Structures are given as C-alpha cells and as structure tokens.
C-alpha positions in Angstrom: 4.6 16.6 -17.6 1.7 14.2 -18.4 -1.2 14.1 -15.9 -1.4 11.3 -13.3 -4.5 9.8 -11.9 -4.8 8.0 -8.5 -7.8 5.6 -8.3 -8.9 2.2 -7.2 -7.2 -0.6 -9.2 -9.3 -2.5 -11.7 -8.9 -6.3 -11.5 -7.3 -6.2 -15.0 -4.5 -4.0 -13.4 -3.5 -6.5 -10.7 -0.8 -8.0 -12.8 0.7 -4.6 -13.4 0.6 -4.0 -9.6 2.2 -7.4 -9.1 5.0 -6.4 -11.5 5.6 -3.2 -9.4 5.8 -5.3 -6.2 8.3 -7.6 -7.9 10.3 -4.6 -9.1 10.3 -3.0 -5.6 11.7 -6.1 -3.9 14.2 -6.6 -6.7 15.5 -3.0 -6.3 15.8 -3.5 -2.6 17.0 -7.1 -2.2 17.9 -8.2 -5.8 15.9 -10.9 -7.4 16.6 -13.2 -10.3 14.2 -12.8 -13.2 13.3 -16.5 -12.8 10.1 -16.8 -10.8 8.8 -13.3 -11.8 6.0 -14.6 -14.1 4.7 -17.1 -11.5 4.8 -14.5 -8.8 2.8 -12.0 -10.9 0.1 -14.6 -11.6 -0.1 -15.6 -8.0 -0.1 -12.0 -6.7 -2.8 -11.0 -9.1 -4.9 -13.9 -7.9 -4.2 -12.9 -4.3 -5.1 -9.2 -4.9 -8.5 -10.3 -6.4 -9.2 -12.8 -3.6 -8.3 -10.2 -0.9 -9.8 -7.1 -2.5 -12.3 -6.6 0.4 -9.6 -6.3 3.1 -6.7 -5.0 1.0 -7.9 -2.1 -1.1 -5.5 -1.4 -3.9 -5.0 2.1 -5.3 -3.0 2.7 -8.5 -1.2 5.7 -9.9 -1.6 5.8 -13.6 0.2 8.0 -16.2 -0.6 7.7 -19.9 -2.5 4.4 -19.3 0.5 2.9 -17.5 0.4 1.9 -13.8 3.5 3.6 -12.3 2.6 3.4 -8.6 0.5 1.6 -6.1 -0.6 1.6 -2.5 -2.7 -0.8 -0.4 -5.0 0.1 2.5 -5.3 -3.1 4.6 -8.5 -3.1 6.7 -8.7 -5.0 9.9 -11.9 -5.4 11.9 -11.5 -4.6 15.6 -13.2 -6.1 18.6 -16.6 -4.4 19.2 -17.1 -1.9 22.0 -20.3 -1.0 23.7 -20.4 2.5 22.3 -19.3 1.5 18.8 -20.0 -2.1 17.8 -18.6 -2.0 14.3 -14.9 -0.9 14.4 -12.0 -1.1 11.9 -8.5 0.1 11.5 -6.3 0.5 8.5 -2.7 0.0 7.6 -1.1 1.7 4.6 1.1 -0.9 2.8 3.2 -1.2 -0.3 3.3 2.5 -1.3 5.6 2.5 -4.3 6.3 4.7 -7.3 8.7 3.6 -10.1 12.1 5.3 -9.7 11.8 7.3 -12.9 8.7 9.1 -11.5 9.9 9.8 -8.0 10.4 13.2 -6.4 7.3 14.6 -8.1 5.1 14.2 -5.0 3.3 11.2 -6.5 3.9 9.0 -3.4 2.2 11.7 -1.4 -0.8 11.6 -3.7 -1.0 7.8 -3.1 -0.8 8.3 0.7 -3.5 11.1 0.5 -5.8 8.8 -1.5 -5.3 6.0 1.0 -6.2 8.4 3.9 -9.3 9.6 2.0 -10.4 6.0 1.6 -9.8 5.3 5.3 -12.0 8.3 6.1 -14.7 7.2 3.7 -14.6 3.8 5.4 -14.8 5.3 8.9 -11.6 3.7 10.1 -10.6 4.6 13.7 -6.9 4.9 12.9 -4.4 4.3 10.2 -0.8 3.0 10.7 2.1 2.5 8.4 5.5 0.8 8.6 7.6 3.2 6.5 11.0 3.1 4.9 13.3 5.8 6.3 13.2 7.7 3.0 9.4 8.1 3.2 8.9 9.0 6.9 8.8 12.8 6.1 6.0 12.2 3.6 3.9 10.4 6.2 4.7 13.0 8.9 3.5 15.8 6.6 0.2 14.0 6.5 -0.2 13.7 10.3 1.5 10.4 11.0 3.5 10.4 14.2 5.3 7.9 16.3 3.1 6.4 19.1 4.6 5.2 22.3 1.5 2.9 22.7 2.0 1.1 19.4 4.4 -1.8 19.9 5.4 -4.4 17.5 7.3 -7.7 17.3 7.9 -10.4 14.8 7.2 -14.0 15.7 10.3 -16.2 15.9 11.7 -16.6 12.4 9.3 -13.9 11.1 10.5 -11.4 8.4 8.9 -8.1 7.4 9.2 -7.5 3.6 
C-alpha cells in the first residue's frame, strides 16, 4: 500500500480540497455536476482568505489529495489569568471512499489535535457523523453535558 502523508495544505491544493468537499456533499445529499466548477473556485478563494482561522490539513497519497480536515480556531474572551485564549473545532474530516477503513481519517484527526496542542488551544470540539464517533472517542473526545447547541431559525448544518 502506498505511503500517505498528512500535512498542512498548500494554497495550490485548495482546489483539490474544494473538490473533496463537493464530493462529500454529493455523496451525502446528491448534487448535479452543474455548479461544481464555480464552487471549487469560490471554495479555494475562501480557503485562502480564511487560512488564519481555518487551518486546512490534507492527506496525500502518490501526490494526490485523498483526504482533508480543517481546524477552525476561535478567539475566546480574555480572562484575568489567561488573556489570550482560543478554542478549536475539527471540521470537514473526509477521506475518499476508496481509501476508507485504513485508519486514515484517524491520522487526520490526530494531526488536527497535534496542531491544536501546538497552538495552545483550550479545548477542541467536533460535530461528527455517527459513523466517525468511535474514531473521535478513541482520541479522547466525549459528550459534554455543558456543551449545548442550537441552530438559528432557518439555519442548517452541512
């Protein structure tokens, strides 16, 4: 089996990441091919513009991006003891179907957690698919009775 590498995405890879995001939503919800090209361009521009707050990691095998993960970083309100505070949220962890069940999603999660530690983040959250919950739990994620969420009226989580 060819070796895989997990590393920060290069700006030149943002279009490949955008293609993965399109593929993921298409698998889940079904999408017509029309609109894909415009989405890829817009997503790549978004990823570049938001690189400071949404760190993109890629999983690369034989020079092909086959997986991705984002660590979204949010500044938190300062406290007297620690003025500079931040938290993270793991988002969009995805591995192409033909490479699943090899532990590669776990490698992406591990890389996101290492990055969170390097950045000194206070906590990391994730909104996971049911299929991926065990992978997160193996890495120390647990349900928290203090973490509540809601969507604004008309809001949708995709």
